[in-house]
C-alpha positions in Angstrom: 190.6 108.4 52.7 188.9 105.5 52.9 186.0 107.1 55.5 185.7 109.7 53.3 185.3 107.5 50.3 182.9 105.8 52.1 180.7 108.9 52.9 180.6 110.3 49.7 179.1 106.7 48.0 177.2 106.5 51.2 175.9 110.2 50.2 176.1 109.5 46.5 173.5 105.8 47.2 171.1 108.0 48.9 170.4 111.1 46.9 170.3 108.1 44.2 167.4 106.6 46.2 165.9 109.8 46.8 165.4 110.8 43.2 163.8 107.0 42.3 161.8 108.1 45.4 160.5 111.1 43.7 159.7 109.4 40.7 157.4 106.7 41.6 153.7 106.9 41.5 150.4 105.0 41.9 147.6 104.7 39.3 144.4 103.3 41.0 142.6 100.8 39.0 139.7 103.3 37.6 142.3 105.6 36.7 145.0 106.3 33.6 147.9 108.3 34.1 148.4 111.0 31.0 152.4 112.1 31.3 153.8 115.4 30.1 157.3 115.3 29.3 158.6 119.1 29.6 155.0 120.1 28.2 154.8 117.6 25.7 152.2 114.9 25.7 153.6 111.0 25.8 152.1 108.7 23.4 151.9 106.0 26.0 148.9 106.2 28.7 149.7 104.7 32.0 147.8 101.7 33.1 147.3 101.6 36.5 149.2 99.9 39.0 152.8 100.8 39.9 154.9 103.3 37.4 157.8 105.6 37.2 158.5 109.3 35.3 161.4 111.3 35.1 161.3 113.5 38.2 161.5 117.3 37.5 160.7 116.6 33.5 158.0 114.8 33.6 154.1 115.3 34.7 151.4 112.9 35.5 147.8 113.7 35.7 145.6 111.3 36.4 141.6 110.9 34.8 139.1 109.3 36.9 138.0 106.8 34.3 134.7 106.1 35.9 131.1 107.1 35.5 130.6 110.2 36.7 127.2 111.4 38.2 126.7 115.7 38.1 123.7 117.5 39.0 122.8 120.0 36.4 121.3 123.6 38.1 117.3 124.2 37.6 117.3 125.9 34.1 114.6 128.3 33.8 112.9 128.3 30.0 109.9 129.4 28.3 108.5 126.6 25.6 107.3 126.3 22.3 103.9 128.0 23.2 105.1 130.6 25.8 105.0 128.7 29.0 107.7 129.3 32.0 108.7 126.0 32.8 111.8 125.0 35.6 113.7 122.2 34.7 116.8 120.4 36.8 118.1 117.4 35.9 121.3 114.9 36.5 123.7 114.0 33.6 125.9 110.8 33.6 129.4 111.2 31.6 132.2 108.5 31.4 135.9 109.7 30.0 136.8 107.3 27.0 140.0 108.9 25.7 141.9 110.4 28.9 144.2 112.4 26.9 142.1 113.8 24.8 140.2 114.8 28.1 143.2 116.6 29.2 144.9 117.8 26.1 141.7 119.2 24.1 139.4 120.6 26.9 140.7 122.9 29.3 138.3 121.7 32.4 136.6 118.8 31.0 133.8 118.1 34.2 133.1 122.0 33.6 132.4 121.7 29.9 130.1 118.7 30.0 128.2 120.5 32.8 128.1 123.8 30.2 126.6 121.7 27.6 124.2 119.8 29.3 122.6 122.9 30.5 122.8 124.6 27.4 121.3 121.2 25.7 118.5 121.3 28.5 118.0 125.2 27.5 118.0 124.4 23.8 115.0 120.9 24.5 112.9 123.1 26.7 113.0 125.9 24.1 112.1 123.2 21.3 109.4 121.2 23.2 105.8 121.8 24.2 104.5 122.0 27.6 102.6 118.8 27.4 105.6 117.3 25.8 108.1 118.2 28.5 105.4 116.9 31.3 105.1 114.0 29.4 
């Protein structure tokens, strides 16, 4: 009888340890953790370091807060004086608000890239060739 109780206690203790390990997460210094509980955004953003979540209920999405450089593919455009030009660029961006980057935009990296391409084409169309060359 005592052996069965000890075995049951050991099994329960090991299950508790495994449950706790499943909820352990590490957020790196340059990241912030955004927690969703059952699909709903939690108010607090997890700071860098060790953090715990409730396994199978919470989801932790990490957001890179560093400055990101991204090349913009070459864009063909026609200037205001009807000259065809091909312009490429590099964009630099940084996420300022981690929850908004995850919740408000489906894929913020893709959105930034598309916005940069659209802005580049718009600027090409509004400028003269002399302005672009300078």
